[in-house]
PAZAPA-4460 file (N, C-alpha, C; in steps of 0.05 Angstrom, whole numbers, plus 32768, in hexadecimal, padded with zeros to 4 digits):
% residues 366
    n_x    n_y    n_z   ca_x   ca_y   ca_z    c_x    c_y    c_z   seq   type   mol
   8850   88C0   89A3   8841   88C5   897E   8831   88DA   8984     1      M     A
   8829   88EA   8970   8810   8903   8970   87F9   88F9   8973     2      S     A
   87E0   8900   897B   87C9   88FD   8988   87B3   88F4   8964     3      S     A
   87C7   88FF   894C   87BB   88FC   893C   87C2   88DA   892F     4      S     A
   87D9   88D3   8932   87DF   88BD   892E   87DA   889E   8942     5      F     A
   87CE   88B1   8962   87C8   88A0   896D   87A7   888A   896D     6      S     A
   87AA   8873   896C   878F   8860   8958   877A   8869   8979     7      L     A
   8785   8872   8988   876C   8878   899F   8758   888C   8999     8      L     A
   876C   889C   8993   8765   88BD   898D   8753   88BA   8977     9      A     A
   8758   88B0   895D   873E   88A4   8945   8721   88A6   894C    10      L     A
   870C   88B4   893F   86FC   88AA   8942   86FF   8891   892F    11      P     A
   86E5   8883   892E   86E3   885D   8935   86E8   885A   891A    12      P     A
   86D7   885D   890B   86E0   8858   88E3   86F5   8862   88E5    13      A     A
   8710   8874   88E5   871E   887C   88E0   873A   8868   88EE    14      T     A
   872F   8867   88FF   873E   884A   8911   8743   8830   890B    15      R     A
   872A   8825   8903   872B   8811   88F3   8731   8819   88DF    16      A     A
   8732   8825   88CC   8747   881E   88B2   8760   8825   88B5    17      L     A
   8772   883B   88C7   8792   8841   88CD   8794   8821   88DC    18      T     A
   8789   880F   88EE   8791   87FB   88EF   8791   87DF   88E8    19      G     A
   877F   87E1   88D3   8784   87CE   88B2   879E   87D5   88AA    20      A     A
   87A7   87EA   88AA   87B5   87F6   888E   87CC   87E2   88A4    21      L     A
   87D8   87EB   88AF   87E9   87E7   88CA   87EE   87CE   88CF    22      V     A
   87CC   87BB   88D0   87D2   879C   88D3   87D8   8790   88B5    23      V     A
   87D4   879C   88AC   87DE   8794   8886   87F3   8791   8885    24      M     A
   87FC   87AB   8884   880E   87B4   8878   8826   87A9   888C    25      S     A
   8827   879D   88A5   8844   879D   88B3   8837   8772   88AB    26      L     A
   8821   8767   88AC   881C   874E   88A7   8833   8747   8888    27      L     A
   8831   875D   8873   8846   875D   885C   8855   8756   8861    28      L     A
   886B   8773   8873   8879   876A   8878   888A   8757   8885    29      F     A
   8881   8747   88A0   8887   872E   88A2   887E   8716   889B    30      A     A
   887F   8712   8882   887D   8704   8877   8895   8701   885D    31      L     A
   888D   871B   8858   88A9   8720   8843   88CB   8715   8857    32      R     A
   88CA   8723   8872   88DE   8717   887C   88E7   86F7   8884    33      L     A
   88D1   86E2   8884   88CC   86D1   8882   88E0   86BA   8873    34      S     A
   88DB   86C4   8859   88E9   86C7   883A   8902   86C1   883E    35      L     A
   8908   86AE   8830   8924   86B2   8821   8923   86C1   8815    36      A     A
   8940   86C7   8802   8940   86D8   87F0   893E   86CC   87D6    37      P     A
   894E   86B0   87DA   8947   8697   87C7   8927   868F   87C8    38      G     A
   891A   869C   87D2   88F6   8691   87D0   88E7   86A6   87BF    39      D     A
   88F5   86B7   87BF   88E8   86CD   87B5   88EC   86D0   8797    40      L     A
   8904   86C2   8790   8900   86BA   876E   88FA   86A6   8760    41      K     A
   88E7   86A5   874A   88D7   8697   8739   88BA   869D   8744    42      G     A
   88B7   86A5   875A   889B   86A8   875B   8887   86B2   8757    43      I     A
   8870   86B8   8745   8866   86C9   873A   8873   86DC   8733    44      F     A
   888B   86E0   8724   889F   86EB   872A   88A6   8701   8731    45      G     A
   88AA   86F3   8756   88AE   8701   876A   88D1   8709   8763    46      A     A
   88DD   870B   875E   88F9   8712   8756   88EF   8738   8759    47      S     A
   88DE   8748   8753   88EC   8760   874F   88D4   876B   8768    48      S     A
   88B7   875D   8764   88A3   8761   8782   88A9   874C   8790    49      D     A
   88AA   874B   87B2   88A5   8736   87BB   8881   8737   87C4    50      P     A
   887E   874D   87CB   8864   8748   87D3   8847   8729   87BB    51      S     A
   885A   8729   879A   8845   8715   878F   884C   8706   879A    52      L     A
   885C   86F9   87AD   8856   86DF   87C4   8845   86D6   87CB    53      V     A
   8839   86E9   87D2   881D   86E3   87EB   87FF   86F3   87D1    54      F     A
   87FB   86E0   87C4   87DA   86EB   87B1   87CA   86E8   87C6    55      P     A
   87C3   86EA   87D2   87B0   86E2   87ED   87B7   8701   8803    56      W     A
   87CD   870F   87F8   87C1   8724   8806   87C6   873F   87F8    57      L     A
   87D6   8740   87DB   87D5   8756   87CD   87CC   8752   87B8    58      V     A
   87BE   8762   87A0   87AB   8759   8798   87B9   874E   8775    59      L     A
   87BE   873A   8771   87C2   872F   874F   87B0   872F   8743    60      L     A
   87B6   873F   872B   8796   873D   870D   878B   871E   8717    61      P     A
   87A9   870B   870F   87A9   86EC   8708   879A   86DA   871B    62      G     A
   879B   86DA   8734   8792   86CF   874A   8783   86D9   8761    63      S     A
   8768   86F6   8751   875A   8700   8764   873D   86EC   875C    64      V     A
   873C   86DA   874B   8730   86CD   8750   8720   86B6   8765    65      V     A
   873D   86AB   876A   8743   8699   878C   874C   86AA   87A4    66      W     A
   8753   86CB   879E   8752   86D9   87B4   8742   86F6   87BC    67      Y     A
   8728   86E7   87B1   8715   8708   87A3   8713   8719   87BD    68      P     A
   8719   8711   87E0   871F   8731   87F0   8739   873D   87EE    69      W     A
   8745   8730   87E0   875C   8749   87D6   874F   8761   87C8    70      T     A
   873F   876D   87B9   8736   877F   87A3   8734   8791   87BB    71      V     A
   872D   878D   87DA   8728   87A1   87ED   873B   87A1   8803    72      L     A
   874C   8782   880F   8764   8789   8820   8775   878D   8814    73      T     A
   8780   8789   87F7   879B   8790   87F3   8798   87A7   87F6    74      S     A
   8785   87C4   87FA   8798   87E3   87F0   879A   87EA   880D    75      S     A
   879E   87D1   882E   87AA   87D8   8847   87C7   87D2   8845    76      F     A
   87CA   87C6   8832   87DB   87BC   8831   87F7   87CF   881F    77      V     A
   880D   87E2   8828   881A   87EB   881E   883F   87D7   8813    78      E     A
   8845   87DA   8800   885F   87CD   8802   8884   87CA   880B    79      N     A
   887B   87F0   8812   8898   87F6   881C   888D   880A   8829    80      N     A
   88A2   8813   883B   88A9   8823   8859   8895   883B   8852    81      L     A
   88A5   8846   8834   889C   8866   8835   8878   8861   882D    82      I     A
   8879   8854   8818   8854   8854   8815   8844   884A   882E    83      E     A
   8854   883C   8841   883C   8839   8857   884C   8854   886B    84      F     A
   8851   885A   886A   8852   8875   8883   884A   8890   8878    85      L     A
   8843   8898   885B   8834   88A5   8848   8816   88AA   8856    86      F     A
   8815   8884   8854   87F3   887B   8854   87EF   887C   886F    87      S     A
   8802   8879   887B   87F1   8874   88A2   87FB   8898   88AD    88      L     A
   8801   88B1   8899   8804   88C9   88A8   87EA   88CF   889E    89      F     A
   87DD   88CD   887B   87C7   88D1   8874   87AD   88D1   886D    90      T     A
   87B4   88B2   8875   8795   88A5   8875   8784   88B0   888E    91      L     A
   8797   88B3   88A8   8787   88B9   88BE   877E   88D5   88C2    92      P     A
   878C   88E8   88AC   8784   8906   88B1   876C   8906   88A3    93      L     A
   876D   88F4   888A   8753   88FF   887A   8739   88E9   8882    94      A     A
   873A   88D4   8889   872F   88C3   8892   8720   88D6   88A5    95      A     A
   872A   88DB   88BD   8721   88ED   88D4   8711   88FF   88CA    96      R     A
   8718   890E   88B2   8708   8926   88B0   86EA   8921   88AA    97      Y     A
   86F9   8914   889F   86D4   890C   8880   86BF   88F9   8893    98      L     A
   86CE   88E8   88AC   86C0   88D2   88BC   86A9   88ED   88CC    99      E     A
   86BC   8907   88D6   86AA   891A   88E0   8694   8924   88D1   100      R     A
   869C   892C   88AB   868B   893E   88A1   8670   891C   889C   101      V     A
   867C   8908   888D   8666   88FD   888E   865D   88E8   88A2   102      W     A
   8666   88D5   88B7   8665   88C9   88BF   866F   88B3   88B9   103      G     A
   866D   8898   88CA   867C   887E   88CB   866F   886A   88B5   104      Q     A
   865C   8870   88B5   8654   8862   8898   865D   885E   8882   105      V     A
   8656   8885   887D   865C   888F   8864   867D   8888   885C   106      E     A
   868B   888B   886B   86A7   8889   886E   86AF   886A   886A   107      L     A
   86A3   885D   8875   86A5   8843   886A   8693   8830   884C   108      F     A
   8679   8842   8840   8675   8841   8826   868C   8848   8816   109      K     A
   8697   885E   8821   86AB   886A   8805   86C2   8857   8804   110      F     A
   86CA   885A   8817   86E9   883F   8813   86E9   882E   880F   111      V     A
   86D1   8820   8812   86C7   880D   8807   86C4   880D   87DC   112      F     A
   86BB   881E   87D6   86A9   8823   87C1   86CA   882D   87AD   113      V     A
   86D1   8836   87B6   86ED   8843   87B1   8700   8828   87B3   114      V     A
   86FF   881F   87C0   871D   880F   87C0   870D   87F5   87B5   115      V     A
   86F7   87E8   87B3   86F2   87D1   87A6   86F2   87D5   878A   116      V     A
   86E4   87ED   8781   86DC   87F6   8766   86FD   87F5   874F   117      A     A
   870A   880A   8761   8726   8816   8751   8735   87F5   874C   118      S     A
   8735   87EA   875B   874A   87CE   8768   8734   87B0   874D   119      N     A
   871D   87B6   8747   8716   87AA   8735   871A   87B0   8720   120      I     A
   8712   87C7   8716   8722   87D3   86F5   873B   87D1   86F2   121      I     A
   8757   87D4   870A   8764   87C8   8700   876E   87AB   86F9   122      A     A
   875E   8799   8703   8762   8785   86F6   8751   877D   86E2   123      V     A
   8742   8785   86DC   8737   878B   86C2   8746   879F   86A8   124      V     A
   8757   87AB   86B1   8769   87B8   869B   8785   87A4   869A   125      V     A
   878E   8794   86B3   879B   8785   86AA   879A   876A   869D   126      N     A
   8782   8765   86A6   877D   8741   869D   8779   874A   8674   127      V     A
   8772   876B   8671   876A   8775   8655   877E   877A   8645   128      L     A
   8796   877E   8654   87B5   877E   864A   87B9   8770   8648   129      E     A
   87B8   8752   8658   87D0   873E   864F   87BF   8736   8643   130      A     A
   87A7   872F   8637   879F   8722   861E   87A3   873D   85FE   131      F     A
   87A6   8754   8609   87A3   8761   85EE   87CB   8765   85E5   132      V     A
   87D3   8760   85F9   87F1   8767   85FD   8808   874F   85F2   133      L     A
   87F1   8730   8605   87F7   871A   8603   8811   8715   8611   134      G     A
   8812   8724   8626   8827   8716   8641   8815   8717   865C   135      N     A
   8809   86FF   8666   8801   86F7   8672   8810   86F7   8691   136      K     A
   8828   86ED   8682   8832   86E9   86A8   8839   8703   86AE   137      E     A
   8843   8718   86A1   8849   873F   86B3   8825   8741   86BF   138      L     A
   880F   8745   86AC   87FB   8756   86B7   87E3   8749   86C9   139      F     A
   87F4   872D   86C1   87E2   8718   86D7   87E6   8709   86F2   140      L     A
   880D   8709   86F0   8812   8700   86F7   882F   8707   8703   141      Y     A
   8836   8725   86F9   8858   8733   86FB   884C   8748   8705   142      G     A
   8832   8749   8714   882F   876A   8728   8819   8760   8738   143      M     A
   8818   877A   874D   880A   8774   876C   87FE   8798   875F   144      S     A
   87E2   879A   876F   87D0   87B2   8771   87D9   87AC   879A   145      Y     A
   87DD   87C4   87A0   87D9   87BF   87BA   87DD   87E9   87C3   146      H     A
   87D6   87ED   87DB   87D7   880B   87E1   87C0   8813   87E1   147      G     A
   87C1   8829   87FB   87B4   8841   87F7   87A2   8857   87DD   148      L     A
   87B2   8858   87CB   87C0   8865   87BC   87A1   887D   87B6   149      M     A
   8793   8861   87A8   877A   8864   879B   8764   8870   87AD   150      A     A
   8769   8872   87CB   875C   887B   87DD   875A   8892   87E7   151      L     A
   877B   8894   87E2   8781   88AF   87E8   8778   88C6   87D6   152      Q     A
   877F   88C0   87BB   8771   88D1   87AE   875A   88D0   87A7   153      V     A
   8749   88BD   87B8   8730   88BF   87BC   8725   88D4   87CC   154      G     A
   8737   88D3   87E6   8736   88EA   87F7   8737   8903   87F2   155      F     A
   8750   8901   87DC   8751   891E   87D9   873B   8928   87C6   156      L     A
   872E   8918   87AF   8717   891A   87A6   86FE   8926   87BA   157      V     A
   86F0   8920   87D1   86E2   8923   87E7   86E5   8938   87EC   158      A     A
   8702   8943   87EE   8709   8959   8801   870B   896C   87EB   159      F     A
   870B   896F   87C5   86F7   8980   87B9   86E6   8981   87B9   160      T     A
   86CF   8976   87C3   86B6   897E   87BC   86A7   898D   87DE   161      Q     A
   86C3   8983   87FA   86B2   898D   8806   86BE   89AF   8815   162      L     A
   86DB   89AE   8808   86EC   89C1   880D   86F8   89C8   87F3   163      I     A
   86F5   89CC   87E0   8703   89DC   87C3   871B   89EE   87CC   164      P     A
   8714   8A04   87D9   871F   8A19   87DD   8733   8A1B   87F7   165      E     A
   872B   8A01   880E   874A   8A06   8819   875B   8A08   8811   166      H     A
   8775   8A15   881A   878E   8A12   8811   879C   89FB   881D   167      Q     A
   87AD   89EC   881A   87C5   89E3   8825   87E0   89EB   8820   168      V     A
   87F3   89E5   883C   880B   89E9   8832   8814   89D1   8823   169      Q     A
   8831   89D4   880E   8845   89BF   880B   8858   89CB   8806   170      V     A
   886D   89B8   8807   888C   89B2   880D   888E   89C8   8820   171      F     A
   8882   89BD   8838   8892   89C8   8850   8885   89EA   8855   172      G     A
   8875   89E9   8847   8864   8A04   8844   8872   8A22   8829   173      G     A
   887F   8A14   881E   8892   8A26   8802   8875   8A28   87EF   174      L     A
   8860   8A1C   87EF   8847   8A22   87D5   8832   8A18   87EC   175      A     A
   881C   8A25   87E1   8802   8A27   87DF   87EE   8A1C   87CD   176      K     A
   87E4   89F9   87D2   87CE   89F6   87BF   87B8   89EA   87C8   177      V     A
   87A2   89F8   87B3   877C   89F4   87BF   877C   89D5   87C2   178      R     A
   876E   89D1   87CA   8769   89B6   87C9   875C   89A0   87B5   179      V     A
   8747   89B7   87A7   8742   89BA   878F   8753   89AB   8775   180      K     A
   876F   89B2   877A   8781   89A9   8766   878E   8994   8770   181      S     A
   8790   898B   8786   87A4   8976   8790   8799   8959   8785   182      L     A
   8784   8952   877F   877C   8939   8769   878F   893A   8754   183      P     A
   8789   894C   874C   8795   894E   872A   87B6   894F   8722   184      M     A
   87CD   895A   873C   87D6   895A   873C   87DF   8932   8749   185      L     A
   87D5   8928   8753   87D8   890C   8761   87D0   88FF   874A   186      Y     A
   87BC   88FD   873C   87B5   88F2   871A   87D1   88F7   870A   187      V     A
   87D7   890F   870B   87F4   891A   86FE   8809   88FE   8701   188      T     A
   8819   88FD   8718   8823   88EB   8722   881B   88D2   871D   189      V     A
   8801   88BB   871B   8803   88B4   8711   8806   88AF   86F5   190      S     A
   87FD   88C0   86DE   8807   88BC   86C9   881E   88BB   86C1   191      N     A
   8839   88CA   86CB   884C   88CE   86CB   885B   88B2   86D3   192      V     A
   8850   88A3   86EE   885E   8884   86EE   8853   886F   86DC   193      A     A
   883A   886A   86D2   8830   8869   86C0   8841   8860   86A6   194      C     A
   884B   8879   86A1   884F   8876   8683   8870   8871   8687   195      L     A
   8880   8875   869F   889B   886C   869C   889E   8851   86A4   196      I     A
   8887   8846   86AA   887E   8822   86AC   887D   881B   86C4   197      G     A
   886B   8830   86E2   8867   8824   86F8   8847   8825   86F6   198      Y     A
   883C   8810   86E4   881D   8815   86E7   8812   880B   86FE   199      Q     A
   8821   87F5   870D   8816   87EE   8726   882F   87F1   873E   200      S     A
   881D   8808   8752   880C   880A   875E   87FD   8820   8752   201      P     A
   880C   882F   873E   87FF   8855   873C   87EC   8855   8728   202      Y     A
   87E9   883E   8721   87CD   8841   870C   87B2   883E   871D   203      I     A
   87BC   8835   8736   879A   8830   8744   8791   8859   874D   204      L     A
   87A6   8875   8758   87A1   888B   8750   8788   8896   8740   205      I     A
   8796   888B   8723   8772   8892   870F   875D   8886   8714   206      Q     A
   8764   8875   871C   8744   8861   8720   8736   886F   8731   207      F     A
   8742   8877   8741   873B   8875   8767   8736   88A2   8766   208      G     A
   873E   88A1   8751   8731   88BE   8746   8716   88BF   8739   209      W     A
   8718   88A3   8729   8701   88B1   8716   86E2   88A4   872E   210      L     A
   86F7   8888   8738   86D7   887F   8747   86CC   8890   8761   211      V     A
   86DD   88A3   876C   86D5   88B1   877D   86C3   88C9   8779   212      S     A
   86D1   88D2   8763   86BD   88ED   8758   869E   88D7   874F   213      W     A
   86A4   88C4   8740   868A   88BC   8734   8677   88BC   8753   214      F     A
   8686   88AC   8761   866D   88A6   877F   8667   88BC   878C   215      Y     A
   8676   88CE   8785   866D   88EB   87A0   865A   88F0   8784   216      L     A
   8666   88F6   8774   8652   8909   875A   8635   88F4   8759   217      R     A
   8639   88DE   8759   8619   88D2   8751   860C   88C5   8764   218      F     A
   860F   88B6   8771   8610   88A6   878F   860C   88AC   87A7   219      I     A
   8624   88BD   87B3   8624   88B9   87D0   860B   88C3   87D3   220      K     A
   85F9   88C5   87EB   85E6   88D0   87F2   85F3   88EB   8802   221      L     A
   85D7   8900   87F5   85EB   8919   8800   85E0   891A   8820   222      A     A
   85C2   8911   8824   85C7   890C   8849   85BD   88F0   884F   223      D     A
   85C8   88ED   8857   85BD   88D3   8871   85A4   88D2   8874   224      P     A
   8593   88E7   8873   8574   88E7   887B   855D   88F1   8869   225      T     A
   8564   88EE   884B   855D   88F5   882F   856E   88D9   8827   226      S     A
   855D   88E2   8807   855F   88CD   87F7   8576   88DB   87DC   227      D     A
   8577   88F0   87E1   8582   8901   87D1   859E   88F4   87CA   228      F     A
   85A4   88F7   87AC   85BF   88EA   87AC   85D6   88FC   87A4   229      R     A
   85F6   88F6   87A0   85FD   890B   8791   8605   892B   8791   230      G     A
   8619   8934   877C   8621   8946   8784   8616   894F   8763   231      D     A
   860E   895D   8758   8600   896B   8745   8609   8982   873B   232      R     A
   8620   898F   8745   8622   89B2   8747   8639   89B8   8739   233      S     A
   863B   89C2   8722   864D   89D1   8718   866E   89C6   871D   234      E     A
   8672   89D5   8736   8689   89CF   8739   869C   89BB   8741   235      T     A
   867E   89A6   873D   8694   8990   873D   868E   8976   8725   236      F     A
   8686   898E   8715   8687   8976   86F0   86A1   896F   86EB   237      A     A
   8697   895D   86E3   86C2   8952   86D8   86CF   895E   86C9   238      F     A
   86C2   8974   86B8   86CB   898C   86B3   86DF   8995   86BA   239      S     A
   86DE   899C   86DB   86E5   89B1   86E8   86FC   899D   86E8   240      S     A
   870B   8987   86E6   871A   897B   86F7   8735   8982   86E0   241      W     A
   872F   8988   86C4   874F   899D   86B0   873D   89B1   86A9   242      F     A
   8762   89B6   869A   8768   89D4   86A1   8751   89E8   868C   243      P     A
   874B   89FD   8690   8732   8A11   8686   8726   8A0F   866A   244      P     A
   8747   8A0A   8661   8747   8A03   863D   8739   89ED   862F   245      F     A
   873A   89DC   8647   873C   89BD   8639   8718   89B4   8648   246      I     A
   870A   89C8   865C   86F3   89C3   8666   86DE   89C8   8655   247      Q     A
   86D1   89D3   8644   86C4   89CA   862E   86BF   89B3   8623   248      P     A
   86DF   89AB   861E   86DC   898B   8602   86CA   8981   861C   249      Y     A
   86E0   897E   862E   86DD   8967   8644   86C5   8967   864E   250      V     A
   86B1   897D   8650   8695   897E   8655   867F   8970   864A   251      A     A
   8683   8971   8628   8679   8968   8612   8679   894D   8613   252      K     A
   8692   8945   861D   869A   8920   861D   8687   890F   8630   253      V     A
   868D   8923   864D   8680   8922   865F   8661   891B   8660   254      A     A
   8651   892F   8644   863D   892D   8647   8635   891D   8630   255      G     A
   8640   8912   8626   8631   88F8   8617   863F   88E3   861F   256      I     A
   864E   88D8   8632   8657   88CE   8644   862E   88CC   865D   257      A     A
   8629   88DB   866C   8614   88E1   8675   85FD   88D6   8664   258      F     A
   85F8   88E5   864F   85E3   88DB   8646   85E4   88BD   863B   259      D     A
   85F4   88B6   863B   8602   8896   8635   85EA   8885   8646   260      L     A
   85F8   888D   865F   85F5   8888   8677   85DA   8886   867F   261      A     A
   85CF   88A1   867D   85AC   889B   8677   859D   888E   8675   262      V     A
   85AD   888D   8657   8590   8878   8643   85A3   8863   8649   263      K     A
   85B3   8854   865A   85AF   8834   8654   85AD   882E   8677   264      V     A
   859C   884B   8680   8596   883F   869F   85A7   8846   86B3   265      G     A
   85BC   884E   86B3   85D0   884E   86CD   85C2   8869   86DD   266      L     A
   85CB   887A   86D0   85C0   889D   86E1   85AA   88A7   86E4   267      L     A
   859B   88B7   86E5   858C   88BB   86E6   858F   88D9   86D5   268      R     A
   857A   88E2   86C6   8584   88FC   86B1   857F   8916   86C7   269      A     A
   8586   8933   86B7   8587   8944   86CB   856A   8956   86CA   270      W     A
   8553   893B   86C0   853E   894F   86C1   8536   8941   86E2   271      T     A
   8537   8928   86E2   8537   8927   8702   853C   8931   8714   272      D     A
   8559   893F   8711   855B   8956   8724   8551   8968   8729   273      V     A
   8545   896A   8713   8538   8991   8717   8518   898E   872C   274      E     A
   8517   8966   8724   8501   8968   8731   84FC   895C   874E   275      M     A
   8518   8963   875B   8529   8962   876D   8531   894A   8779   276      G     A
   853A   893C   8767   8544   891A   8768   855B   8918   8773   277      G     A
   856C   8933   8776   8584   8932   877C   8585   8956   878B   278      Y     A
   8598   8951   879F   85A3   8973   87B1   85C5   8968   87B1   279      A     A
   85CA   8981   87B2   85E4   898C   87C0   85EB   8978   87D3   280      A     A
   8606   8979   87D2   860E   896C   87EE   8617   8982   8809   281      V     A
   8613   8977   881E   8615   8998   8833   8634   899B   882B   282      P     A
   8646   898D   881B   865F   899C   881E   8660   89B2   8805   283      G     A
   864A   89B9   87F9   864B   89C1   87EA   8646   89E1   87F6   284      A     A
   8637   89E6   8802   8631   89FD   881B   864E   8A0C   8829   285      A     A
   864E   89F6   882C   8673   89F2   8844   8687   89FF   8836   286      R     A
   8687   89F6   8813   869B   8A0C   8808   869C   8A1B   8807   287      A     A
   8681   8A23   8800   8677   8A3B   87F2   867E   8A49   880C   288      E     A
   867E   8A52   8824   8678   8A5B   883F   869C   8A5E   883D   289      A     A
   86AB   8A4D   8834   86D1   8A4C   883A   86D3   8A5F   8827   290      E     A
   86C4   8A66   880D   86D7   8A72   87F3   86CA   8A87   8800   291      R     A
   86B7   8A96   880F   86AB   8AAD   8812   86CC   8AB7   882E   292      R     A
   86C1   8AA2   8844   86E3   8AAA   8853   86F5   8AB1   8844   293      R     A
   86FE   8A9B   8836   871A   8AA8   882E   8716   8AC8   8819   294      A     A
   8701   8ACD   880B   86FB   8AE9   8805   86FC   8B01   8815   295      M     A
   86ED   8AF3   8826   86F1   8B0C   883F   8705   8B0D   8845   296      A     A
   8720   8AFF   884D   8731   8B00   885D   873D   8B0F   8841   297      L     A
   8747   8B09   882C   8754   8B1C   8814   8746   8B3A   8817   298      K     A
   8733   8B40   8819   872B   8B55   881B   8733   8B6A   8836   299      A     A
   8739   8B53   8848   8742   8B62   8863   8756   8B62   8859   300      L     A
   876A   8B57   8851   8780   8B58   8855   878F   8B7A   883E   301      D     A
   877B   8B77   8829   8784   8B8D   8813   877B   8BA9   8820   302      Q     A
   8758   8BA7   8833   875C   8BC5   883B   8777   8BD0   8859   303      R     A
   877B   8BB9   886D   8789   8BBB   887F   87A3   8BCA   8865   304      M     A
   87AC   8BC0   8853   87BE   8BC2   8842   87BF   8BE0   883C   305      A     A
   87A9   8BF0   882D   879D   8C02   8822   8799   8C12   882F   306      T     A
   8794   8C1D   883B   8781   8C2F   8853   8786   8C27   8872   307      K     A
   87A6   8C31   887D   87B0   8C2F   889B   87A5   8C3F   88A4   308      P     A
   87A0   8C5D   88A0   879B   8C6D   88A2   8776   8C6F   88B0   309      G     A
   8763   8C60   88A1   8751   8C63   88A3   8745   8C64   88C7   310      S     A
   872F   8C7D   88C3   8724   8C77   88DC   8714   8C5E   88E8   311      T     A
   8705   8C4A   88CF   86F8   8C39   88D7   8710   8C20   88D7   312      V     A
   8708   8C0F   88E5   8720   8BF1   88EE   8718   8BE2   88CC   313      S     A
   872B   8BDC   88BF   8727   8BCB   88A1   8716   8BB1   88B1   314      P     A
   8724   8BA3   88C3   870D   8B90   88C6   86F5   8B97   88D0   315      R     A
   86E8   8BA7   88DA   86CA   8BAC   88E0   86C5   8BAB   88C9   316      L     A
   86D2   8BBF   88B2   86BB   8BC6   889D   86BB   8BB0   8892   317      A     A
   86D0   8BA2   8891   86D4   8B82   887C   86BC   8B74   8880   318      T     A
   86B6   8B75   88A8   869E   8B61   88AB   8689   8B6E   88AC   319      V     A
   868A   8B84   889D   866D   8B93   88A5   8666   8B8E   8883   320      A     A
   8675   8B90   886E   866F   8B92   8854   8667   8B78   8861   321      S     A
   8672   8B5D   8861   8669   8B43   885A   8655   8B39   8865   322      L     A
   863D   8B4D   8880   8631   8B45   8889   8618   8B58   8883   323      A     A
   861D   8B6B   8874   8608   8B7F   8863   85FE   8B96   886E   324      G     A
   8607   8B98   8887   860E   8BB1   889A   8614   8BC7   8896   325      Q     A
   8613   8BD3   889A   8628   8BFA   8894   8626   8BFF   88B7   326      P     A
   8649   8C00   88C0   8660   8C0C   88CF   8663   8C2A   88D2   327      L     A
   865B   8C35   88E2   8659   8C45   88E9   8672   8C4D   88F8   328      A     A
   8687   8C68   88E7   86A1   8C7A   88E8   86A8   8C70   8909   329      S     A
   86C3   8C66   890E   86C1   8C6C   892D   86E3   8C78   8930   330      T     A
   86D5   8C81   8951   86EB   8C96   894F   8700   8C91   896D   331      S     A
   86F3   8C83   8971   86F7   8C72   898C   8708   8C51   8989   332      S     A
   870E   8C54   89A1   871D   8C32   89A2   8700   8C20   89A5   333      A     A
   86EE   8C27   89A3   86DC   8C19   89AD   86C6   8C11   8991   334      S     A
   86B7   8C00   8990   869B   8BFF   8985   8688   8BEE   897D   335      G     A
   8678   8BEF   896C   8662   8BDB   896F   8654   8BDA   8953   336      S     A
   8651   8BBA   8955   8644   8BB7   8934   8636   8BA1   8937   337      F     A
   861A   8BA0   892E   85FD   8B8E   8928   85FE   8B93   890E   338      S     A
   85FD   8B6C   8916   85FF   8B59   88FD   85EB   8B4C   8900   339      G     A
   85E8   8B35   88EB   85D5   8B14   88F1   85D1   8B17   890C   340      P     A
   85F2   8B13   891A   85F4   8AF5   8938   85EF   8B0E   8945   341      S     A
   85EC   8B20   8947   85DA   8B35   895A   85ED   8B52   8959   342      G     A
   85F3   8B60   897A   8606   8B71   897B   861E   8B6B   898D   343      S     A
   8634   8B76   8976   8650   8B6E   8973   8667   8B82   897F   344      L     A
   8670   8B83   899A   8683   8B97   8994   86A3   8B8F   8998   345      N     A
   86A8   8BA5   898E   86CA   8B94   898F   86DB   8BC2   89A1   346      A     A
   86E9   8BB5   89BA   86F2   8BC2   89BB   8710   8BCC   89BA   347      A     A
   871F   8BB6   89B1   873E   8BB3   89A5   873D   8BA5   8996   348      T     A
   875F   8BA4   898A   8760   8B8C   8974   875F   8B74   896D   349      T     A
   8761   8B6E   898F   8753   8B56   8991   873A   8B48   898D   350      S     A
   8725   8B5A   8995   8719   8B5A   8999   8709   8B60   897C   351      G     A
   8718   8B72   8969   870F   8B6A   8956   8717   8B4E   8949   352      E     A
   872C   8B3E   8953   872E   8B2B   894B   8714   8B06   894B   353      D     A
   8705   8B1A   8961   86EC   8B0B   896C   86D9   8B0C   895B   354      V     A
   86DA   8B27   8952   86C6   8B38   8946   86C6   8B20   8929   355      L     A
   86DC   8B23   8918   86DA   8B15   88FD   86D6   8AFD   88FF   356      V     A
   86ED   8AE6   8916   86E0   8AD1   8917   86C3   8AC6   891E   357      G     A
   86AF   8AE2   892B   8694   8AE2   8928   868A   8AD7   890A   358      N     A
   8695   8AF0   88FE   868A   8AF4   88E4   8686   8AE3   88D0   359      A     A
   86A6   8AD2   88D2   86AA   8AB3   88BD   869C   8AA7   88D0   360      A     A
   8695   8AA8   88E0   8681   8A8A   88E7   8664   8A93   88DD   361      N     A
   865C   8AB1   88D7   863F   8AB5   88D1   8642   8AA8   88B6   362      D     A
   8659   8AB6   88AC   8656   8AAC   8886   8662   8A92   8888   363      V     A
   8668   8A7D   889A   8669   8A5E   8898   8641   8A5B   889D   364      G     A
   8636   8A67   88A7   8620   8A5E   88A4   8607   8A67   8887   365      K     A
   8615   8A70   887B   8609   8A73   8859   85FF   8A64   884A   366      D     A
***
């Protein structure tokens, strides 16, 4: 098995989360095998969802008062093989990256907040539906919430904050999608599933998106060594999740909600930010560096395509323009360049590759 999925190769917090997923999901699978088909009928409406037989393991809105721990543990219980394999693939990859950026404590806090808050909101929604629509059997005891969907979209929101311009390949490399577009694609899947009758558990995606954004926007410590909280940058505003043509309207509604939250004391006013109450998270600088690297590579490709006969290496010219230093024309196979990191030499094409790599590192330090 790949080292990416080896528990021993994972950092501690990621290893604990992955282990919880494996143990809890296998426990549900073993319990379901221990029941005869006849035992599954007529118990909590379990003929369509066998997991309802175990309200102490998955989250049932009508039983959560008696099993309060399920608002946390149910998220590590996957109900079928496909969901289990998908979570087993995504959880170690995402959690490992965030653990290295945030640390163990912040990762655990993020997971706890997203999972518990999303499940509590789901319970409240089901209780309201039960009383408004008059179907308590369905909404309180006929559907269960389980799985990592809320946390998965929460991870995508965190990546949007840290590396928004990073591109990932989907459908076997047939298409490339920016990280900042992935959360809303997942939310769209949730919307479609809910409209066709699969509220449980897909509505957790919507709650996970909202909870994770709110936590990262207003609550999470920007730096463990400081008291600065949240990320109030415009690129992480709530309106940025929506298409450009409706962003102004979403921004107005979000502004009204923010002002109301300030009045009731839930959030601090923008004036507190201007006085130093908040600071941008380190991920903002990382995102800007990545954006600049992407622009540099694009410019490099354009120069190599349009100026094949230039006496100055296109790669060296691109690096020089990024560093803000002039570059003399080279008539031989060797050349030198003085930049912010000192004097760099490039004698061959491979040497230019090293130079470009060093320049990218310099850009990343900005």
